TIMAR-734287 format. One record per residue (C-alpha): z, x, y; residue in one letter; residue number from 1. Coordinates in steps of 0.001 Angstrom, whole numbers, plus 500000, padded with zeros to 6 digits. Each point is the difference from the previous one (the first is absolute). Layout:
% TIMAR-734287
<<Z X Y> a NUM>
...
This chain:
% TIMAR-734287
<<615824 142291 284585> m 1>
<<503213 498508 501376> a 2>
<<500532 496262 500228> t 3>
<<501939 497972 502508> t 4>
<<501245 496445 499743> t 5>
<<499210 497954 503082> v 6>
<<502086 496831 500554> p 7>
<<497813 497073 501041> v 8>
<<500677 496426 501055> k 9>
<<497928 497397 498192> g 10>
<<498554 496765 501353> v 11>
<<503073 498138 498763> d 12>
<<502318 502382 501876> g 13>
<<501305 501840 496960> t 14>
<<500166 503769 500219> v 15>
<<498666 501888 497010> t 16>
<<499204 503594 499245> e 17>
<<496244 500302 499885> a 18>
<<497502 502799 499942> y 19>
<<502247 502341 498050> s 20>
<<496807 501895 499320> k 21>
<<497591 501194 502666> p 22>
<<496543 498451 500152> y 23>
<<498119 500956 496794> p 24>
<<497810 502617 501658> a 25>
<<500913 503630 499524> s 26>
<<498350 500902 503289> e 27>
<<498845 498123 503109> r 28>
<<498624 501484 503181> q 29>
<<501744 499258 503290> p 30>
<<498338 497309 502091> l 31>
<<499227 501142 503569> h 32>
<<498971 498204 503161> g 33>
<<500612 499696 503708> q 34>
<<501550 497436 502312> m 35>
<<497503 497740 501786> v 36>
<<502525 497656 501664> a 37>
<<503718 500309 500771> v 38>
<<502105 496837 500001> m 39>
<<503080 498853 501911> t 40>
<<500806 496774 498120> y 41>
<<503080 499236 497884> r 42>
<<501205 496798 498336> a 43>
<<503017 498618 498160> d 44>
<<498048 497174 498350> d 45>
<<496756 501578 498724> s 46>
<<500146 498266 496619> n 47>
<<497591 502539 498491> k 48>
<<499398 499208 496331> a 49>
<<499461 503247 498119> l 50>
<<497390 500103 497272> m 51>
<<501146 500378 496375> q 52>
<<497804 503079 499581> e 53>
<<501649 503348 500689> r 54>
<<496774 501908 500707> s 55>
<<496874 499666 502112> r 56>
<<496877 502163 500035> a 57>
<<499035 500675 503625> l 58>
<<496511 501073 501019> r 59>
<<498720 502395 502647> r 60>
<<499458 498401 503435> y 61>
<<502150 496941 499232> e 62>
<<502516 499049 502690> v 63>
<<503430 498725 498936> h 64>
<<503263 499103 501727> e 65>
<<503306 501837 499617> l 66>
<<503265 498140 500395> l 67>
<<503586 500886 499190> v 68>
<<502932 497958 498742> t 69>
<<503722 500453 499524> t 70>
<<500093 497088 497513> d 71>
<<500539 500615 496282> e 72>
<<496377 499865 498898> a 73>
<<497873 500308 496893> a 74>
<<496703 498701 498643> p 75>
<<500141 496210 499729> g 76>
<<502792 499732 502588> g 77>
<<500043 498945 503646> t 78>
<<500869 501928 503152> v 79>
<<501091 498520 503326> n 80>
<<501392 502797 502208> r 81>
<<496951 502068 500960> t 82>
<<498707 502369 502637> a 83>
<<496323 500831 500289> f 84>
<<498847 503611 500172> l 85>
<<496313 499327 500521> g 86>
<<496660 500322 498269> f 87>
<<498472 503058 498364> f 88>
<<496559 500910 498686> e 89>
<<499692 501681 496621> i 90>
<<498235 503372 499986> a 91>
<<500933 501147 496469> v 92>
<<500248 497046 497608> p 93>
<<502378 499644 497120> g 94>
<<502304 497885 497905> l 95>
<<503047 498834 501955> l 96>
<<503072 499055 497934> v 97>
<<503479 498699 500787> t 98>
<<502308 502978 500435> g 99>
<<497359 502136 501749> d 100>
<<501282 501676 503175> r 101>
<<498454 499245 503420> l 102>
<<499838 503118 502171> i 103>
<<498729 500064 503598> t 104>
<<499968 502513 502854> a 105>
<<503661 499124 500667> v 106>
<<501086 500623 496389> g 107>
<<500759 497916 496941> e 108>
<<500306 496303 500857> i 109>
<<500979 498521 496626> g 110>
<<498623 498867 496651> r 111>
<<497489 497291 499103> v 112>
<<501860 496910 498740> v 113>
<<497068 497621 499706> g 114>
<<496803 498482 501319> f 115>
<<499321 496742 501856> d 116>
<<496459 498614 499693> s 117>
<<500412 497220 502587> n 118>
<<497188 501390 502199> h 119>
<<497568 500955 497222> m 120>
<<497098 500584 499922> p 121>
<<500465 501294 503548> n 122>
<<502876 502377 499272> h 123>
<<502972 500606 497721> l 124>
<<503582 500223 501278> n 125>
<<501673 503053 498470> i 126>
<<503766 499474 500097> v 127>
<<502281 503036 500311> i 128>
<<503735 499935 499291> g 129>
<<502119 501618 502729> v 130>
<<503640 500217 501116> d 131>
<<499301 499047 503623> e 132>
<<497362 497671 501473> l 133>
<<497807 501878 502463> q 134>
<<496492 499161 501217> t 135>
<<497186 502515 500191> g 136>
<<500645 500357 503705> e 137>
<<503750 500526 499402> d 138>
<<499180 502823 497581> l 139>
<<497547 501655 502392> g 140>
<<496904 499464 497853> l 141>
<<496642 500504 501734> h 142>
<<496389 499054 499407> i 143>
<<498345 502764 497991> g 144>
<<503329 501115 498532> g 145>
<<500035 500882 496303> p 146>
<<501097 497610 497264> v 147>
<<500668 501297 496485> t 148>
<<501240 498222 496909> f 149>
<<501517 502544 497631> q 150>
<<499975 498772 496394> p 151>
<<503318 499297 498276> w 152>
<<499810 501549 496558> l 153>
<<503594 499386 499008> g 154>
<<501901 502470 502166> e 155>
<<503057 498755 501858> k 156>
């Protein structure tokens, strides 16, 4: 199995190379769901504090929020520049890990960079790293559209 080094920015602002090994699971099933709300909101001052943990187990029928950031982001860091894609309901549960790819009906959006638990126990914010801030509406997402998280197992 190949490994990739992912540069991450720590809470103190220093950039280190972390996760040079993929998550210690030889196999994980993709997590699948569907959009239940599409958002139009973006912010430059979100101040979302990402959890230290790099994985979350997500259960069937849970509803969670998807947001994207162009900030350098990693577990334990903070993101400010965000755009909100919307909410999705999980149909096929799984283990979601930083580095996993988010794929929707419009293609690959980006990779999971962290989780914000600010709204728990209501829902988790799943933060996706992207090159350009676009809302769910900007991307053309629709209610009922597919959401898939493809596990990162070390490939580039």
